[in-house]
N, C-alpha and C positions, 0 to 999 in steps of 0.2 A: 882792238881792246884799250883802255887806258890803263895802266901796269896796277895802279890800286884797284883797278876792280877783278884788273885775272888773280889781283892774292888777295881779294877777298873772298871770291870763285870756293880758291884754291884750300881757303881754312874753315871756309865749310864745308863744303865737300869731304877736309880729318878730319871735323869736328863729326863731325857725320858713319862718317865712316869707325869710329872710333867711339861714342853712342851704341853704336850698332853691334859691334864687338865684344860691348859688358853688359848691353843685354839680353843677350841672348840664353838662352834655356839648355843650354845644353853646352857640355865641356873641350878641353880645346883636346882631353882626348880622344871627347867622342866625335867630336871633326874632326881629326885625322883617323881616325877611323873607319868613315863617313867614304871618307875620298879614295883610303886603300879598297874599300870597295869598288867607289865606284870602278879599280883597277883605268885600262886604255878607256872608259865609256866617259873618260874626265878628257883628257886634249881634244877627243872625236869634238864632243860638244862644244866644246872652247875653237878648237878649227872650221865650225856646220856656223857656228856666231859670228867667229873672224868671219868667212865668205856671204854671211848673211849680211851683216854692215857693209860690206862690199862694194854689193847689187842695191842697198840705202843711200850709199853716198854714189854712186856712177852714177844714178836717178837721178837725187841731186845737181852737180856734174853737168846732165846733160840741160839742163832748166838754164843752170847759167849761167851755162856756153849756150843759149840759144839763139845768139847775134857775135857769135864768135870772134868780141875786141875783150872779151874778159882773158887775162891772163892772170890763170889761176890753180896752178898744183894741185891734182888730186890730191897723192898723198895729201899735207893739207885739210884738201873737203875731209877726207876716212880721218882726219887725227875729230874734223868738229865733226864730223857723223858720230862720231863711238862716245869723245867728252859727253853731245848735247844727247847722245842717250841716255850715258850716266845720271846727270844730273839729274828728268824727268823722273830715271829711277826713285833715284832719294830724294824728289817730292814728293808734297804726300798726298796731294791735284792728280800732279804730270801735267808734264808739257806746262808747265812754270816755271819750269831751271832754262831746259835743254833749247828751245825756241828765243827767250830773247839774247838769251852765251853767244847766239852762234851768232847772231842778227849784229848781238853786238860785237863784234871777237869778225863776222865777213863786213862790214863797213868800210875800211879805210883803205876796206878794198876794195870792194866798187859798188861802195855808193849809198847810203845809207836809201836808198828806196828801190835799190838791186837789190838789197842783200834783204828787207821785210819781205817786200814782193813771193821771192825766191825763195824764204823759207816756208813764208805763209802757202805755194800752192807747193814744194814739196811737203809739206802739212798735208794738205787737206788729198795727197793723190794714193798720201801712207795711208790714212781712214778709207779711201776711194779703197784700196785693193786689201783692207779688210771683207770688207762687201762680201766685195769678190772671190774669198778666199772660205767665207763660207757658205756660198750656193752651191761651189763648187766642192766645199765639208758636205753640203745633203744631198747632191746627185751622185755620188759616190758610194755613202752611208746606202741611197738608200739600193742600187748597184749591188753593193759586199754583202750586204744581213737584212734580214728581214726584217719586220718591219708590220708597229699590231695598229691596232686602229689610230691609239695612246699620239703614243710614239710620230705617229701617222701627222697625225692633225699638227702636233708641234711641230714638224717637220714643214709643213705644208704653210706654215706661222711664217716660219725663219723663212725660207724660199722667199716669200711674198714679201717682207723686210726688206733683207736681200733686192731684189728686182724696184722694190719702188726707190728705194733712198738711188740705187745705181743706176737709172729712172734720172731722180732730179740732180744729180749729179753729172750726170755725161748732154742734158739741156742749158747743167748750169753755166759748164764748163766751154760750151759754145755762142751761148749770150749772154755771158757773161756776171760769173756767182757769187762779186765780192757787188756787181750794180745792181743789181737787183736785190740782192737785201735791204742796200743804203731804199732803193726806191719806197722796200717799207720801210724801212724804219720813217721815214718819211709822210709814210698813214700815221705813224707814233704817237698819241702823244706824249709831251715831257723828255723827250728823246728829237721831234722830227725838226727843229730848229738846225738841235748839234747836226746829228745829219745831213741837212743843206749844208752848213758850210759846212765841213767836214768835206761834203761830198768834194763841189765845188772849189774849194780853196787845192787838192788834189786828183781833182779829174782825166788832168795828162796820165 
């Protein structure tokens, strides 16, 4: 990433952090009191998220090293993983800051195409894992707690939606989700010509 873009991201992040701190409804005394009340759970929570980001970085690293020709360090990927999520959290709609930032940072190391494809595939796998998480949550809830008819219907809907999305994700991964998407777009008015040109240009 060019230094000017990196500096821009840095100053935007500082500005948003300052804005967040001064727009809080709590006083500094209340914040400190809550931190003290958290006790040892505060460092435990930080360590937990550090481990979660470690697993996220490891999965992205595996995607990047699929051809074994990418020479990039794991600590660098971990840094991009954490900073990318920070940008996502401060972006109002989410996924509008972290993903482009990761691509821009990674592009000089592995090329723009490899950087974009790895970030997109990682993001898709991240979404995919959420549906497995929700499906497992439904199973655990049914096993551990009594379920009344109303709650049972809700859990069935969640499980059905999760299974449906998992099915389409797995089918898309095996047959090419992006290819399927652009083939579908080629039949949509107003975007069909653009999608056909984009697909032909970037087919490789």
